[in-house]
VOPAGU-2260 file (C-alpha; in pm, 1 decimal, decimal comma):
REM VOPAGU-2260
SITE   aa  ch    i         X         Y         Z
SITE  MET   A    0    -769,2   -2797,8   -1209,5
SITE  SER   A    1    -462,2   -2623,9    -998,5
SITE  HIS   A    2    -541,6   -2499,2    -634,0
SITE  THR   A    3    -591,3   -2172,8    -558,8
SITE  VAL   A    4    -437,6   -1940,4    -309,6
SITE  GLU   A    5    -655,9   -1746,8     -96,7
SITE  LYS   A    6    -650,2   -1491,9     165,2
SITE  ILE   A    7    -847,9   -1315,9     442,6
SITE  GLY   A    8    -819,4   -1009,8     603,3
SITE  GLY   A    9    -878,7    -908,1     947,9
SITE  THR   A   10   -1215,1    -846,6     940,6
SITE  SER   A   11   -1356,5   -1138,8     774,9
SITE  MET   A   12   -1167,6   -1372,1    1019,1
SITE  SER   A   13   -1372,0   -1221,1    1256,7
SITE  GLN   A   14   -1666,8   -1334,4    1164,9
SITE  TYR   A   15   -1490,7   -1655,2    1141,8
SITE  GLN   A   16   -1864,4   -1826,8    1054,8
SITE  ALA   A   17   -1908,7   -1637,4     700,1
SITE  VAL   A   18   -1532,8   -1771,1     623,0
SITE  ARG   A   19   -1674,7   -2145,6     700,8
SITE  ASP   A   20   -1976,8   -2108,3     556,3
SITE  ASN   A   21   -1859,0   -1878,2     256,1
SITE  ILE   A   22   -1512,6   -1941,1     149,0
SITE  VAL   A   23   -1422,8   -2267,8     230,2
SITE  LEU   A   24   -1801,9   -2581,1     255,0
SITE  HIS   A   25   -2027,8   -2259,5      30,3
SITE  LYS   A   26   -2208,2   -2540,1    -210,7
SITE  ARG   A   27   -1883,2   -2779,3    -238,4
SITE  LYS   A   28   -1910,2   -3114,4    -106,9
SITE  PRO   A   29   -1655,2   -3253,2     106,6
SITE  GLY   A   30   -1418,5   -3416,2    -183,9
SITE  GLU   A   31   -1444,0   -3056,7    -305,4
SITE  TYR   A   32   -1288,2   -2861,2       1,6
SITE  TYR   A   33    -920,5   -2851,8    -107,6
SITE  GLN   A   34    -704,6   -2779,1    -413,2
SITE  ARG   A   35    -673,2   -2456,4    -227,8
SITE  MET   A   36    -437,7   -2259,9      43,1
SITE  LEU   A   37    -605,5   -2006,0     300,0
SITE  VAL   A   38    -348,8   -1731,7     442,2
SITE  VAL   A   39    -560,2   -1595,0     697,6
SITE  SER   A   40    -519,1   -1232,2     858,9
SITE  ALA   A   41    -500,4   -1222,8    1291,2
SITE  PHE   A   42    -852,0   -1148,2    1411,6
SITE  GLY   A   43    -947,6    -784,7    1368,3
SITE  GLY   A   44    -790,7    -581,2    1605,3
SITE  ILE   A   45    -551,0    -814,6    1746,4
SITE  THR   A   46    -227,5    -676,9    1551,3
SITE  ASP   A   47    -347,3    -312,7    1671,9
SITE  GLY   A   48    -362,3    -460,9    2010,8
SITE  LEU   A   49       8,0    -619,4    1976,5
SITE  LEU   A   50     151,3    -367,8    1794,9
SITE  GLU   A   51      -2,3      23,3    1729,6
SITE  CYS   A   52    -364,2     109,1    1594,5
SITE  LYS   A   53    -294,9     146,9    1310,8
SITE  ARG   A   54    -594,5     380,2    1207,5
SITE  THR   A   55    -528,6     615,7    1585,4
SITE  GLY   A   56    -133,1     548,3    1639,9
SITE  ALA   A   57    -259,9     420,6    2022,3
SITE  PRO   A   58      39,2     193,9    2142,6
SITE  GLY   A   59      11,9    -156,1    2235,1
SITE  VAL   A   60     257,4    -394,0    2291,3
SITE  TYR   A   61     538,4    -359,9    2111,1
SITE  ALA   A   62     519,9      66,0    2101,2
SITE  THR   A   63     443,6      32,4    2551,1
SITE  PHE   A   64     773,8    -205,1    2539,4
SITE  ALA   A   65     954,4      74,7    2264,6
SITE  ASP   A   66     877,4     335,2    2559,6
SITE  ALA   A   67     793,4     213,6    2943,2
SITE  GLU   A   68    1115,4     247,1    3143,8
SITE  ASP   A   69     963,3     -64,9    3300,6
SITE  ASP   A   70     767,4    -376,5    3260,4
SITE  SER   A   71     431,2    -322,9    3437,7
SITE  ALA   A   72     293,3    -109,5    3105,8
SITE  TRP   A   73     365,4    -309,4    2795,0
SITE  GLU   A   74     335,0    -640,3    3044,0
SITE  GLN   A   75     -66,3    -547,5    3130,8
SITE  THR   A   76    -123,9    -424,9    2795,1
SITE  LEU   A   77       7,5    -762,1    2674,2
SITE  ASP   A   78    -240,5    -921,2    2953,7
SITE  ASN   A   79    -481,7    -751,2    2742,7
SITE  VAL   A   80    -447,1    -866,6    2404,7
SITE  SER   A   81    -404,4   -1194,5    2534,6
SITE  ASN   A   82    -725,5   -1164,8    2695,8
SITE  ARG   A   83    -925,7   -1090,0    2402,5
SITE  MET   A   84    -745,6   -1366,9    2212,0
SITE  GLY   A   85    -888,1   -1571,0    2509,2
SITE  GLN   A   86   -1236,3   -1472,9    2446,1
SITE  ILE   A   87   -1220,5   -1510,2    2062,5
SITE  ASN   A   88   -1128,0   -1889,7    2166,1
SITE  LYS   A   89   -1471,6   -1892,7    2448,6
SITE  ASP   A   90   -1671,4   -1752,2    2133,2
SITE  MET   A   91   -1527,3   -1950,3    1909,6
SITE  PHE   A   92   -1570,0   -2342,4    2089,3
SITE  GLY   A   93   -1715,3   -2287,6    2386,1
SITE  LEU   A   94   -1697,5   -2568,3    2628,2
SITE  SER   A   95   -1587,7   -2809,4    2278,4
SITE  PRO   A   96   -1252,1   -2963,7    2343,5
SITE  GLU   A   97   -1119,1   -2761,3    2091,6
SITE  ARG   A   98   -1152,5   -2452,7    2319,9
SITE  ALA   A   99    -878,0   -2651,4    2596,2
SITE  LEU   A  100    -658,3   -2682,0    2217,4
SITE  ALA   A  101    -683,2   -2316,5    2156,5
SITE  ASP   A  102    -583,6   -2217,4    2537,7
SITE  SER   A  103    -276,3   -2447,5    2486,2
SITE  PHE   A  104    -152,8   -2312,6    2192,1
SITE  LEU   A  105    -201,1   -1913,9    2289,4
SITE  HIS   A  106    -113,5   -1947,5    2646,5
SITE  ASP   A  107     225,4   -2126,4    2537,6
SITE  ARG   A  108     316,3   -1863,1    2301,1
SITE  ILE   A  109     153,6   -1582,2    2479,1
SITE  ALA   A  110     514,2   -1701,0    2747,8
SITE  GLY   A  111     758,2   -1743,3    2506,9
SITE  ILE   A  112     744,4   -1436,3    2393,5
SITE  ARG   A  113     672,0   -1280,5    2796,0
SITE  ASP   A  114     981,1   -1439,4    2864,0
SITE  CYS   A  115    1136,6   -1336,1    2558,3
SITE  LEU   A  116    1090,7    -972,5    2642,7
SITE  HIS   A  117    1223,6   -1052,5    3012,6
SITE  HIS   A  118    1528,0   -1151,3    2930,5
SITE  LEU   A  119    1599,0    -938,6    2639,1
SITE  ARG   A  120    1564,4    -644,4    2884,8
SITE  GLN   A  121    1749,6    -753,3    3123,9
SITE  VAL   A  122    2017,9    -820,2    2864,2
SITE  CYS   A  123    1989,4    -471,9    2751,6
SITE  ALA   A  124    2073,0    -324,9    3103,0
SITE  PHE   A  125    2412,0    -404,2    2997,8
SITE  GLY   A  126    2574,5     -97,5    2758,5
SITE  GLN   A  127    2702,7    -290,2    2498,4
SITE  PHE   A  128    2339,0    -423,3    2391,1
SITE  GLN   A  129    2097,5    -143,3    2239,3
SITE  LEU   A  130    1729,9    -168,7    2315,4
SITE  ALA   A  131    1727,1       7,4    1940,8
SITE  GLU   A  132    1909,9    -261,3    1806,4
SITE  GLN   A  133    1666,2    -544,5    1823,9
SITE  LEU   A  134    1354,5    -335,0    1787,4
SITE  GLN   A  135    1200,5    -499,0    1419,7
SITE  THR   A  136    1288,0    -846,7    1597,0
SITE  ILE   A  137    1037,9    -786,0    1821,4
SITE  ARG   A  138     808,5    -593,3    1621,1
SITE  GLU   A  139     819,9    -928,1    1350,5
SITE  LEU   A  140     746,4   -1161,9    1709,0
SITE  LEU   A  141     443,5    -958,8    1845,7
SITE  ALA   A  142     283,8    -945,2    1487,3
SITE  ALA   A  143     360,0   -1293,9    1439,5
SITE  MET   A  144     112,4   -1415,6    1747,7
SITE  GLY   A  145    -205,4   -1274,0    1567,7
SITE  GLU   A  146    -129,0   -1509,6    1270,3
SITE  ALA   A  147     -46,7   -1816,2    1430,7
SITE  HIS   A  148    -385,6   -1735,4    1707,8
SITE  SER   A  149    -599,9   -1702,6    1405,9
SITE  ALA   A  150    -452,5   -1965,3    1144,9
SITE  HIS   A  151    -452,3   -2220,9    1457,4
SITE  ASN   A  152    -785,8   -2177,0    1571,4
SITE  MET   A  153    -922,8   -2181,9    1199,4
SITE  VAL   A  154    -772,7   -2532,3    1213,9
SITE  LEU   A  155   -1002,7   -2657,0    1468,0
SITE  TYR   A  156   -1255,2   -2446,6    1361,2
SITE  LEU   A  157   -1257,6   -2590,2    1025,8
SITE  ARG   A  158   -1171,2   -2971,3    1175,3
SITE  GLN   A  159   -1542,4   -2947,5    1359,4
SITE  SER   A  160   -1671,8   -2952,8    1032,3
SITE  GLY   A  161   -1510,5   -3233,4     857,1
SITE  VAL   A  162   -1273,0   -3050,7     676,0
SITE  ASN   A  163    -898,1   -3191,5     682,9
SITE  ALA   A  164    -769,3   -2843,8     730,4
SITE  VAL   A  165    -360,0   -2813,4     804,6
SITE  LEU   A  166    -192,9   -2551,8     996,4
SITE  MET   A  167     157,2   -2378,3     743,3
SITE  ASP   A  168     229,2   -2238,3    1008,0
SITE  LEU   A  169     550,8   -1955,6     865,2
SITE  THR   A  170     580,7   -1751,8    1152,9
SITE  GLY   A  171     907,5   -1961,0    1253,9
SITE  TRP   A  172     844,8   -2011,0    1667,9
SITE  ARG   A  173    1157,5   -2150,4    1809,1
SITE  THR   A  174    1336,8   -2164,1    1523,8
SITE  ASP   A  175    1755,1   -2124,4    1475,1
SITE  GLU   A  176    1755,7   -1953,9    1123,5
SITE  ALA   A  177    1609,8   -1759,8     881,1
SITE  LEU   A  178    1621,1   -1832,0     544,0
SITE  PRO   A  179    1515,5   -1619,4     222,2
SITE  LEU   A  180    1114,5   -1598,6     177,8
SITE  ASP   A  181    1125,8   -1843,0    -123,4
SITE  GLN   A  182    1318,5   -2066,1      56,3
SITE  VAL   A  183    1095,9   -2091,5     352,7
SITE  LEU   A  184     746,4   -2134,0     150,3
SITE  GLU   A  185     928,1   -2374,7    -115,7
SITE  GLN   A  186    1021,8   -2608,0     201,4
SITE  ALA   A  187     640,8   -2553,7     351,8
SITE  LEU   A  188     477,8   -2650,2      87,9
SITE  GLU   A  189     682,3   -3003,1      -5,2
SITE  ARG   A  190     503,2   -3098,0     383,8
SITE  PHE   A  191     117,1   -3047,4     231,5
SITE  ASP   A  192     -79,2   -3250,2     -35,7
SITE  LEU   A  193    -378,5   -3025,3    -186,3
SITE  SER   A  194    -547,2   -3257,1    -325,7
SITE  SER   A  195    -652,5   -3373,8      40,8
SITE  GLN   A  196    -540,2   -3164,2     267,3
SITE  LEU   A  197    -667,4   -2768,9     344,4
SITE  PRO   A  198    -336,2   -2556,8     483,4
SITE  VAL   A  199    -441,8   -2256,8     675,2
SITE  VAL   A  200    -110,7   -2047,0     651,2
SITE  THR   A  201      42,6   -1763,9     906,2
SITE  GLY   A  202     -14,0   -1442,3     738,2
SITE  TYR   A  203     337,1   -1330,8     876,3
SITE  ALA   A  204     646,6   -1563,0     737,6
SITE  HIS   A  205     979,7   -1516,7     904,3
SITE  CYS   A  206    1226,6   -1476,7     651,7
SITE  LYS   A  207    1574,9   -1317,1     609,2
SITE  GLU   A  208    1456,4   -1046,7     432,6
SITE  GLY   A  209    1263,5    -896,9     708,3
SITE  LEU   A  210     854,8    -850,6     588,3
SITE  MET   A  211     723,1    -611,1     779,0
SITE  SER   A  212    1089,1    -376,6     760,2
SITE  ARG   A  213    1042,9    -340,7     372,1
SITE  PHE   A  214     654,5    -352,3     375,2
SITE  ASP   A  215     526,7    -329,5     754,9
SITE  ARG   A  216     155,1    -416,9     753,6
SITE  GLY   A  217     114,6    -543,4     435,5
SITE  TYR   A  218     350,5    -821,4     531,0
SITE  SER   A  219      52,9   -1058,4     471,2
SITE  GLU   A  220      47,2    -969,8      92,5
SITE  MET   A  221     331,9   -1062,8      30,7
SITE  THR   A  222     376,4   -1422,8     187,2
SITE  PHE   A  223     -10,4   -1504,8     -40,5
SITE  SER   A  224     169,2   -1356,5    -344,8
SITE  ARG   A  225     454,6   -1556,2    -339,6
SITE  LEU   A  226     283,8   -1814,4    -210,0
SITE  ALA   A  227      86,4   -1799,8    -512,6
SITE  VAL   A  228     388,9   -1754,8    -800,4
SITE  LEU   A  229     619,6   -2032,9    -645,4
SITE  SER   A  230     277,5   -2315,5    -636,8
SITE  GLY   A  231     151,8   -2222,0    -954,8
SITE  ALA   A  232    -179,5   -2095,1    -860,8
SITE  ARG   A  233    -489,2   -2067,0   -1079,6
SITE  GLU   A  234    -565,1   -1800,8    -904,3
SITE  ALA   A  235    -522,3   -1551,4    -658,3
SITE  ILE   A  236    -849,4   -1456,9    -428,7
SITE  ILE   A  237    -851,3   -1206,3     -85,7
SITE  HIS   A  238   -1158,1   -1201,2      31,1
SITE  LYS   A  239   -1314,4    -916,9     174,2
SITE  GLU   A  240   -1577,5    -753,3     383,5
SITE  TYR   A  241   -1645,6    -534,3      71,3
SITE  HIS   A  242   -1672,5    -506,8    -299,4
SITE  LEU   A  243   -1444,0    -367,1    -501,8
SITE  SER   A  244   -1672,9     -80,7    -681,5
SITE  SER   A  245   -1679,4     224,6    -812,1
SITE  ALA   A  246   -1643,0     459,4    -537,5
SITE  ASP   A  247   -1702,3     381,2    -119,4
SITE  PRO   A  248   -2055,7     342,5     -14,1
SITE  ARG   A  249   -2026,8     551,4     277,1
SITE  LEU   A  250   -1991,5     796,6      43,8
SITE  ALA   A  251   -2148,2     796,0    -262,3
SITE  GLY   A  252   -2424,7     589,0    -105,6
SITE  GLU   A  253   -2512,9     183,8    -153,1
SITE  ASP   A  254   -2742,7     142,7    -383,3
SITE  GLN   A  255   -2576,5     391,0    -613,4
SITE  VAL   A  256   -2171,1     249,8    -584,9
SITE  ILE   A  257   -2132,4     -16,2    -840,8
SITE  PRO   A  258   -1906,7    -365,4    -793,5
SITE  ILE   A  259   -1657,5    -379,0   -1011,0
SITE  GLY   A  260   -1634,1    -691,9   -1243,4
SITE  ARG   A  261   -1327,4    -656,6   -1461,3
SITE  THR   A  262    -978,1    -423,3   -1413,1
SITE  ASN   A  263    -650,9    -440,2   -1460,4
SITE  TYR   A  264    -302,6    -437,6   -1215,9
SITE  ASP   A  265    -262,3    -117,6   -1371,8
SITE  VAL   A  266    -566,1      37,7   -1195,3
SITE  THR   A  267    -475,9    -123,3    -896,7
SITE  ASP   A  268    -167,3      43,4    -876,9
SITE  GLN   A  269    -301,4     375,9    -876,1
SITE  LEU   A  270    -550,7     286,2    -566,7
SITE  SER   A  271    -257,0     147,8    -415,4
SITE  ASN   A  272    -106,0     534,8    -479,7
SITE  LEU   A  273    -411,2     641,7    -281,3
SITE  GLY   A  274    -392,6     443,3      10,8
SITE  MET   A  275    -691,6     230,0    -109,2
SITE  GLU   A  276    -482,7    -153,1    -184,4
SITE  ALA   A  277    -650,3    -364,8    -361,8
SITE  ILE   A  278    -259,8    -543,7    -313,9
SITE  HIS   A  279      37,7    -405,4    -297,7
SITE  PRO   A  280     194,8    -290,2    -550,7
SITE  GLN   A  281     484,1    -556,2    -461,1
SITE  ALA   A  282     238,4    -840,5    -399,1
SITE  ALA   A  283      95,0    -754,0    -744,7
SITE  LYS   A  284     414,9    -759,3    -939,3
SITE  GLY   A  285     482,5   -1109,4    -887,8
SITE  LEU   A  286     133,8   -1227,4   -1022,4
SITE  ARG   A  287     153,8   -1002,0   -1327,4
SITE  GLN   A  288     533,3   -1132,7   -1435,6
SITE  GLN   A  289     341,9   -1465,7   -1401,9
SITE  ASP   A  290      15,4   -1398,9   -1497,5
SITE  ILE   A  291    -207,4   -1516,0   -1228,0
SITE  PRO   A  292    -543,7   -1399,7   -1252,2
SITE  LEU   A  293    -621,6   -1240,0    -855,1
SITE  ARG   A  294    -994,5   -1207,6    -807,9
SITE  VAL   A  295   -1127,0    -966,0    -479,1
SITE  ARG   A  296   -1433,1   -1110,4    -352,0
SITE  ASN   A  297   -1643,3    -953,0    -107,0
SITE  THR   A  298   -1670,5   -1251,4     203,3
SITE  PHE   A  299   -1992,8   -1159,1     283,1
SITE  GLU   A  300   -2164,9   -1280,5    -113,4
SITE  PRO   A  301   -2000,7   -1580,5    -165,5
SITE  ASP   A  302   -2262,5   -1600,8    -513,1
SITE  HIS   A  303   -2083,9   -1277,0    -652,8
SITE  GLU   A  304   -1780,2   -1345,8    -852,5
SITE  GLY   A  305   -1601,3   -1024,0    -732,5
SITE  THR   A  306   -1350,9    -860,5    -969,2
SITE  LEU   A  307   -1087,7   -1043,6   -1157,2
SITE  ILE   A  308    -779,2    -810,0   -1199,6
SITE  THR   A  309    -528,8    -948,8   -1497,8
SITE  THR   A  310    -277,1    -796,6   -1656,3
SITE  ASP   A  311    -434,9    -726,8   -2051,5
SITE  TYR   A  312    -749,5    -664,8   -1940,1
SITE  ARG   A  313    -844,6    -307,9   -2093,2
SITE  SER   A  314   -1230,7    -195,2   -2069,9
SITE  PRO   A  315   -1440,6    -256,3   -2402,4
SITE  SER   A  316   -1508,5      91,5   -2454,1
SITE  PRO   A  317   -1312,0     400,3   -2245,0
SITE  CYS   A  318   -1485,6     495,2   -1907,3
SITE  VAL   A  319   -1461,3     592,5   -1602,8
SITE  GLU   A  320   -1431,6     285,2   -1362,3
SITE  MET   A  321   -1437,9     464,1   -1063,6
SITE  VAL   A  322   -1400,4     738,0    -846,6
SITE  ALA   A  323   -1116,9     736,8    -536,5
SITE  GLY   A  324    -908,6     950,2    -341,3
SITE  ARG   A  325    -682,5    1038,6      -8,5
SITE  ARG   A  326    -767,3    1269,7     220,8
SITE  ASN   A  327    -561,1    1479,0     500,3
SITE  LEU   A  328    -251,1    1531,4     242,0
SITE  PHE   A  329     -14,2    1846,9     254,3
SITE  ALA   A  330      40,6    2030,4     -57,6
SITE  VAL   A  331     419,9    2143,6      41,8
SITE  GLU   A  332     518,9    2452,6    -275,7
SITE  LEU   A  333     837,1    2503,3    -303,3
SITE  PHE   A  334     942,8    2872,5    -449,1
SITE  ASP   A  335    1183,7    3055,2    -556,8
SITE  GLN   A  336    1334,4    3266,2    -814,1
SITE  ASP   A  337    1650,3    3082,1    -863,0
SITE  MET   A  338    1490,8    2737,4    -976,2
SITE  VAL   A  339    1489,0    2812,5   -1325,8
SITE  GLY   A  340    1642,9    2620,6   -1562,2
SITE  ARG   A  341    1738,0    2364,3   -1255,5
SITE  VAL   A  342    1439,9    2235,6   -1183,0
SITE  SER   A  343    1612,4    1865,5   -1177,9
SITE  HIS   A  344    1854,2    2022,2    -902,2
SITE  TYR   A  345    1575,3    2089,8    -636,1
SITE  ALA   A  346    1350,8    1827,3    -681,4
SITE  GLU   A  347    1621,5    1610,1    -630,2
SITE  CYS   A  348    1709,0    1752,4    -292,0
SITE  PHE   A  349    1313,1    1711,3    -200,9
SITE  THR   A  350    1308,8    1406,2    -295,2
SITE  ASP   A  351    1584,5    1304,8     -83,4
SITE  GLU   A  352    1382,7    1504,2     210,7
SITE  LEU   A  353    1046,6    1325,5     167,2
SITE  ASP   A  354    1282,3     980,6     152,2
SITE  ARG   A  355    1506,9    1092,1     500,9
SITE  MET   A  356    1168,3    1121,9     685,5
SITE  LYS   A  357     964,1     858,9     576,9
SITE  LEU   A  358     741,3    1055,8     381,6
SITE  ASN   A  359     450,8     921,8     160,5
SITE  LEU   A  360     493,5    1109,8    -239,7
SITE  VAL   A  361     116,1    1050,4    -351,4
SITE  ALA   A  362     150,5    1369,3    -618,7
SITE  LYS   A  363     385,7    1675,7    -721,0
SITE  ASP   A  364     320,9    1940,0   -1025,7
SITE  MET   A  365     634,3    2179,3   -1122,5
SITE  ASN   A  366     622,9    2497,5   -1321,7
SITE  ALA   A  367     949,6    2696,6   -1396,1
SITE  ASN   A  368     988,3    2853,9   -1109,9
SITE  THR   A  369     766,6    2632,2    -834,3
SITE  LEU   A  370     729,8    2296,2    -709,7
SITE  THR   A  371     451,5    2123,2    -550,0
SITE  TYR   A  372     443,4    1794,0    -353,6
SITE  TYR   A  373     157,6    1649,1    -255,7
SITE  VAL   A  374     236,8    1404,7      78,4
SITE  SER   A  375      92,9    1185,2     340,4
SITE  GLY   A  376     228,4    1255,1     689,8
SITE  ASN   A  377     175,9    1362,8    1053,8
SITE  ARG   A  378     176,6    1793,7    1102,5
SITE  LYS   A  379     493,9    1746,7    1276,6
SITE  THR   A  380     715,0    1556,7     992,2
SITE  VAL   A  381     591,0    1805,2     759,2
SITE  ARG   A  382     718,2    2124,8     944,6
SITE  THR   A  383    1025,8    1910,1    1032,7
SITE  LEU   A  384    1017,9    1860,1     614,9
SITE  VAL   A  385     980,4    2212,7     562,1
SITE  SER   A  386    1274,1    2388,6     817,5
SITE  ALA   A  387    1483,8    2127,8     573,7
SITE  LEU   A  388    1418,2    2255,7     308,7
SITE  GLN   A  389    1387,4    2610,2     413,8
SITE  HIS   A  390    1741,2    2566,9     535,1
SITE  ARG   A  391    1905,8    2395,2     215,5
SITE  PHE   A  392    1759,2    2714,4     -15,4
SITE  ASP   A  393    1779,1    3011,6     181,8
SITE  ASN   A  394    1613,7    3268,2     -85,2
SITE  ALA   A  395    1294,1    3006,2    -115,9
SITE  ASP   A  396     961,1    3054,6      27,5
SITE  VAL   A  397     765,1    2732,4     146,4
SITE  ASN   A  398     429,7    2704,3     176,7
SITE  THR   A  399     207,8    2399,1     335,2
SITE  HIS   A  400    -208,9    2363,3     235,7
SITE  LYS   A  401    -393,0    2155,9     368,6
SITE  VAL   A  402    -521,1    1956,4      69,0
SITE  SER   A  403    -712,4    1563,5     -52,1
SITE  LEU   A  404    -661,7    1452,3    -369,2
SITE  VAL   A  405    -974,7    1282,3    -555,6
SITE  SER   A  406    -943,1    1058,0    -848,5
SITE  ALA   A  407   -1090,3     953,9   -1155,6
SITE  VAL   A  408    -930,5     624,6   -1260,6
SITE  GLY   A  409    -999,5     309,2   -1515,0
SITE  SER   A  410    -804,0     118,6   -1743,5
SITE  ASP   A  411    -933,7     298,7   -2029,4
SITE  MET   A  412    -994,5     640,0   -1982,8
SITE  SER   A  413    -935,5     821,8   -2353,7
SITE  ILE   A  414   -1223,5     975,6   -2363,8
SITE  PRO   A  415   -1265,5    1298,6   -2542,5
SITE  GLY   A  416   -1417,4    1567,8   -2348,7
SITE  LEU   A  417   -1311,8    1380,6   -1979,0
SITE  LEU   A  418   -1173,2    1659,5   -1809,2
SITE  ALA   A  419   -1409,1    1944,6   -1898,4
SITE  ARG   A  420   -1694,0    1699,6   -1805,4
SITE  SER   A  421   -1506,6    1662,0   -1445,5
SITE  VAL   A  422   -1403,4    2041,2   -1399,1
SITE  GLY   A  423   -1792,7    2143,5   -1491,4
SITE  ALA   A  424   -1910,9    1820,8   -1241,3
SITE  LEU   A  425   -1710,2    1986,9    -993,9
SITE  ASN   A  426   -1812,2    2387,0   -1081,9
SITE  LYS   A  427   -2185,5    2272,1    -997,2
SITE  ALA   A  428   -2158,8    2120,7    -661,7
SITE  ASN   A  429   -1943,8    2430,4    -565,5
SITE  VAL   A  430   -1513,9    2300,8    -543,8
SITE  PRO   A  431   -1303,9    2516,4    -623,7
SITE  VAL   A  432   -1022,1    2307,4    -770,4
SITE  ARG   A  433    -655,9    2394,3    -633,3
SITE  ALA   A  434    -450,4    2166,9    -907,9
SITE  VAL   A  435    -550,4    1908,6   -1194,5
SITE  HIS   A  436    -326,5    1617,7   -1358,9
SITE  GLN   A  437    -408,8    1455,2   -1657,2
SITE  SER   A  438    -112,1    1169,5   -1778,9
SITE  LEU   A  439    -127,0    1044,6   -2081,6
SITE  ARG   A  440    -162,8     707,8   -2008,5
SITE  ALA   A  441    -521,3     747,6   -1934,5
SITE  VAL   A  442    -540,0     573,5   -1624,5
SITE  GLU   A  443    -616,1     817,1   -1387,3
SITE  MET   A  444    -723,9    1170,6   -1367,0
SITE  GLN   A  445    -614,2    1380,4   -1027,5
SITE  PHE   A  446    -821,9    1673,9    -881,2
SITE  ILE   A  447    -657,2    1851,1    -608,3
SITE  VAL   A  448    -913,8    1958,9    -323,2
SITE  ASP   A  449    -916,6    2164,8     -24,8
SITE  ASP   A  450    -987,8    1905,2     265,7
SITE  GLU   A  451   -1337,8    2031,3     353,2
SITE  TYR   A  452   -1488,8    1941,5      17,9
SITE  TYR   A  453   -1380,9    1587,2     -67,7
SITE  GLU   A  454   -1648,5    1428,8      15,2
SITE  GLN   A  455   -1869,3    1617,4    -229,1
SITE  ALA   A  456   -1593,4    1639,6    -505,7
SITE  VAL   A  457   -1598,1    1243,1    -453,7
SITE  VAL   A  458   -2016,8    1200,7    -500,7
SITE  SER   A  459   -2018,6    1431,1    -803,1
SITE  LEU   A  460   -1749,1    1304,5    -995,2
SITE  HIS   A  461   -1902,0    1017,3    -938,0
SITE  ASP   A  462   -2267,2    1124,1   -1008,2
SITE  GLU   A  463   -2119,1    1242,4   -1358,3
SITE  LEU   A  464   -1857,0    1004,2   -1417,2
SITE  VAL   A  465   -1999,4     690,0   -1308,9
SITE  GLN   A  466   -2344,7     676,1   -1289,6
SITE  THR   A  467   -2449,9     865,6   -1595,6
SITE  HIS   A  468   -2226,1     650,9   -1798,2
SITE  ALA   A  469   -2429,2     352,6   -1618,4
SITE  ASP   A  470   -2764,6     477,7   -1620,4
SITE  THR   A  471   -2665,0     559,8   -1994,3
SITE  VAL   A  472   -2550,6     201,6   -2094,8
SITE  ALA   A  473   -2853,4      32,0   -1878,0
SITE  LEU   A  474   -3101,1     277,2   -2130,4
SITE  ALA   A  475   -2899,0     215,7   -2394,6
SITE  VAL   A  476   -2916,1    -241,1   -2308,2
SITE  ALA   A  477   -3317,6    -192,0   -2257,7
């Protein structure tokens, strides 16, 4: 039997006892711990402290270093993160000998980062060197610290339980050159024996391509994916703190949502577009091309098989598998009478401006004289977009609306009357529908609603399209 490559998210990593008991040791004898690789994220909240908070944008070490005029601000932020990491060491190892090893590793890396940032400040005091040109490298250096810490700690922690865990450090600490990602991984794989060792792999990999510049915080999924592809894994597994379910349990209710047993990579692409990544689309691409199944499991329910994602799966009968959505979008509407017959030109210009401002396009619609793009981003950047469009098209009217997008998603939704049922459910829940999108491929149906109606829309569609179908199937079986 070949091996698996398994990714563990930051929230799960913070529950390190559950990682050990539910993922590594669960129902396994000592000789069965192996033929696996664990790709780990930083402990929960640590990458936010090193870079910036993903949810609120609050500055971490990176953002503080980039903006500060002197060293005191970023040094204090680095001390704060280092203290949090030291507290994790204390919680994991107490007074055991492993505590000293964990602290020594942490102090060595933090001291190296501190020296590097100090020296960079000094070099950039000369006019020939610009700090802005080094910021991406600094971002990668800081991000790598989080995964190096968590991976090293997990190795020590698993060894306490008799597991021959070994560190696969891909962070490039003190290396002289950056190699292509595949070459980095291939060289690392040569050093390990999966039959008797359990590699714990840093989610960040230092490489020529620069993972953060291309994927930002999604870099660990690229490491995970390429490792599975290059090593010929039997299955790729992602361990999360929740099931991939038919809706957000916080909205639809934990007793109402249904874990998804199977789906396909097409569905995961739709979820990624909604900001609910089961896996980054570029990471899924390699798995898909090599026909490697992806399984999403709940760290805290080790006996549950989770969701199996494959290339060719289609539901046995057409159905809606889940209802998902995205809040806080801006509908940017461009109306111009001169657009008639020239829609493609306007669309090209619109897209150019989105790319230039790094706004994410989630959906769009059009008619003879109007283009509406639904984008995610901050209000300031959207205002800049509106000004740019107004400048390009003098006679156009450009308006914005705050909206949400709610989607019904499934591997096969070719169900007669599905649109009518959906609109009827929203109408019954008193949810005004601003726009509707239904594609020929029958894998997603989108509804644009005012942001204030988002929760009502999710619940009503889930009740009508998923829960009612599940109840009907249950009655038929009974």
